[in-house]
C-alpha positions as CSV (number, residue, x, y, z in Angstrom):
1,X,7.7,-13.4,13.0
2,X,4.8,-14.9,10.7
3,X,5.9,-12.6,7.8
4,X,9.6,-14.1,8.0
5,X,8.3,-17.4,7.7
6,X,6.5,-16.8,5.1
7,X,9.5,-15.0,2.6
8,X,11.5,-18.2,4.0
9,X,9.0,-20.6,2.9
10,X,8.8,-19.0,-0.6
11,X,11.9,-18.9,-1.4
12,X,12.8,-22.5,-0.2
13,X,9.5,-23.8,-2.0
14,X,10.7,-22.2,-5.0
15,X,13.3,-25.2,-5.8
16,X,10.5,-27.7,-5.8
17,X,9.0,-28.7,-9.2
18,X,5.4,-29.9,-9.9
19,X,3.0,-30.3,-12.2
20,X,1.9,-26.4,-12.7
21,X,5.5,-25.3,-11.7
22,X,6.4,-23.7,-15.0
23,X,3.3,-21.5,-15.4
24,X,4.0,-18.3,-14.0
25,X,1.6,-16.5,-11.2
26,X,-0.9,-19.2,-12.3
27,X,0.6,-22.1,-10.1
28,X,-0.2,-22.8,-6.4
29,X,2.8,-21.4,-5.0
30,X,2.3,-18.0,-6.5
31,X,-1.3,-17.7,-6.0
32,X,-1.4,-19.0,-2.3
33,X,1.7,-16.8,-1.2
34,X,-0.5,-13.6,-3.3
35,X,-3.4,-14.9,-0.6
36,X,-1.7,-15.4,2.2
37,X,0.3,-11.2,1.6
38,X,-3.1,-10.2,0.9
39,X,-4.7,-12.1,4.3
40,X,-1.8,-9.8,6.4
41,X,-2.5,-6.8,4.6
42,X,-6.0,-7.1,5.0
43,X,-5.5,-7.9,8.6
44,X,-3.4,-4.8,9.2
45,X,-5.7,-2.9,7.6
46,X,-8.4,-4.5,9.6
47,X,-6.9,-4.3,13.3
48,X,-6.2,-0.7,12.5
49,X,-10.1,0.3,11.9
50,X,-11.3,1.0,15.2
51,X,-9.6,1.8,18.1
52,X,-11.2,-1.4,19.9
53,X,-9.4,-3.5,17.6
54,X,-6.4,-1.4,17.4
55,X,-3.2,-3.4,18.9
56,X,-0.3,-1.0,17.1
57,X,-1.5,2.4,16.2
58,X,-0.5,2.6,12.3
59,X,-1.4,5.0,9.8
60,X,-2.5,3.9,6.6
61,X,0.6,4.8,4.8
62,X,2.5,2.3,7.2
63,X,-0.2,-0.1,6.1
64,X,0.3,0.7,2.3
65,X,3.8,0.6,2.8
66,X,3.9,-3.4,4.2
67,X,1.6,-4.3,1.7
68,X,3.4,-2.7,-1.5
69,X,6.8,-4.2,-0.1
70,X,5.5,-7.4,0.2
71,X,4.2,-7.6,-3.0
72,X,7.3,-6.1,-4.5
73,X,9.1,-8.8,-3.1
74,X,7.0,-11.8,-4.7
75,X,6.7,-9.8,-8.1
76,X,10.9,-10.2,-8.1
77,X,10.6,-14.0,-6.5
78,X,7.9,-14.8,-9.1
79,X,10.5,-13.3,-12.4
80,X,13.1,-15.5,-10.7
81,X,11.0,-18.4,-11.0
82,X,9.9,-17.7,-14.3
83,X,13.5,-16.9,-15.8
84,X,14.5,-19.5,-14.1
85,X,12.3,-22.4,-16.1
86,X,11.9,-20.4,-19.2
87,X,15.7,-19.3,-19.5
88,X,17.3,-22.2,-17.9
89,X,19.2,-20.4,-15.7
90,X,19.7,-21.9,-12.2
91,X,17.9,-21.0,-9.3
92,X,21.0,-19.4,-7.0
93,X,21.5,-15.8,-6.7
94,X,24.7,-16.0,-8.0
95,X,23.2,-17.4,-11.4
96,X,20.4,-15.0,-11.3
97,X,22.4,-11.8,-10.5
98,X,24.9,-12.6,-13.2
99,X,22.0,-13.3,-15.6
100,X,21.2,-10.7,-18.4
101,X,17.6,-12.2,-19.2
102,X,17.1,-12.0,-15.4
103,X,18.6,-8.3,-15.0
104,X,16.4,-7.1,-18.3
105,X,13.5,-8.6,-16.8
106,X,13.2,-6.6,-13.0
107,X,14.6,-3.5,-14.8
108,X,11.2,-3.2,-16.9
109,X,8.9,-4.9,-14.4
110,X,10.2,-2.5,-12.0
111,X,9.9,0.6,-14.8
112,X,6.4,-0.8,-15.6
113,X,6.0,-0.8,-11.7
114,X,7.1,3.2,-10.9
115,X,5.1,4.4,-13.9
116,X,2.1,2.5,-12.7
117,X,2.6,3.9,-9.2
118,X,3.0,7.5,-10.3
119,X,0.4,7.9,-12.9
120,X,-2.1,6.6,-10.0
121,X,-1.2,9.1,-7.7
122,X,-0.6,11.9,-10.0
123,X,-4.6,11.0,-10.5
124,X,-5.2,10.5,-6.8
125,X,-3.3,13.3,-5.7
126,X,-1.2,10.9,-3.3
127,X,2.1,12.4,-2.7
128,X,3.6,9.4,-0.7
129,X,2.6,6.6,-3.7
130,X,4.2,9.5,-6.6
131,X,7.4,9.6,-4.3
132,X,7.7,5.8,-4.5
133,X,7.2,5.3,-7.8
134,X,10.1,8.0,-8.5
135,X,12.4,6.4,-5.9
136,X,11.8,3.0,-8.1
137,X,12.7,4.8,-11.1
138,X,15.5,6.3,-9.7
139,X,16.8,3.0,-8.6
140,X,15.9,1.2,-11.8
141,X,18.4,4.1,-13.4
142,X,21.1,3.5,-10.7
143,X,21.0,-0.5,-11.6
144,X,20.9,0.1,-15.3
145,X,24.5,2.3,-14.8
146,X,25.9,0.2,-12.1
147,X,24.5,-3.4,-12.7
148,X,23.6,-4.3,-15.9
149,X,26.4,-1.5,-17.9
150,X,29.1,-2.9,-15.3
151,X,30.0,-5.8,-17.5
152,X,29.7,-4.4,-20.6
153,X,32.6,-1.8,-19.6
154,X,30.9,1.4,-21.8
155,X,30.6,3.9,-19.3
156,X,34.5,2.8,-18.4
157,X,35.6,3.9,-21.7
158,X,34.9,7.1,-23.5
159,X,35.2,7.8,-26.9
160,X,38.2,10.1,-26.8
161,X,40.2,7.4,-25.0
162,X,39.5,5.1,-27.7
163,X,40.6,6.8,-30.3
164,X,43.6,7.7,-28.7
165,X,44.0,4.3,-28.2
166,X,44.4,2.9,-32.2
């Protein structure tokens, strides 16, 4: 319930401007949200440490997954806010999804996250993180084909059809 309220607050607070709202990651809103997410992840880890504090039995993989999902959502909202302020794109779902700046930025950031996850996982021999990175990289490839190339019609018109139409 708390996570839901934080996500709603994060989305609603993104519309407000202030003195530091144009500085990505270093503004008070982003710092507070990152601290709250870190606090929730630390709390989940703490209550699962021993049997006296264990409310719900969770594996460390689930705790890392929840923390990773919260960080991923936070990074995407920071990207949206940054594109809104620096590229003058309206902060609405429709405007951001149709913005080539937002789409290319998310593709680049998601790819960097995937490569970092996969390299970290291969060094530490953690299969779950490697598969998470590989899944994110596969999602980027699918996004590139179905979202980024959807407007260009380049994959719908093969060169053979273009030659026969001339």
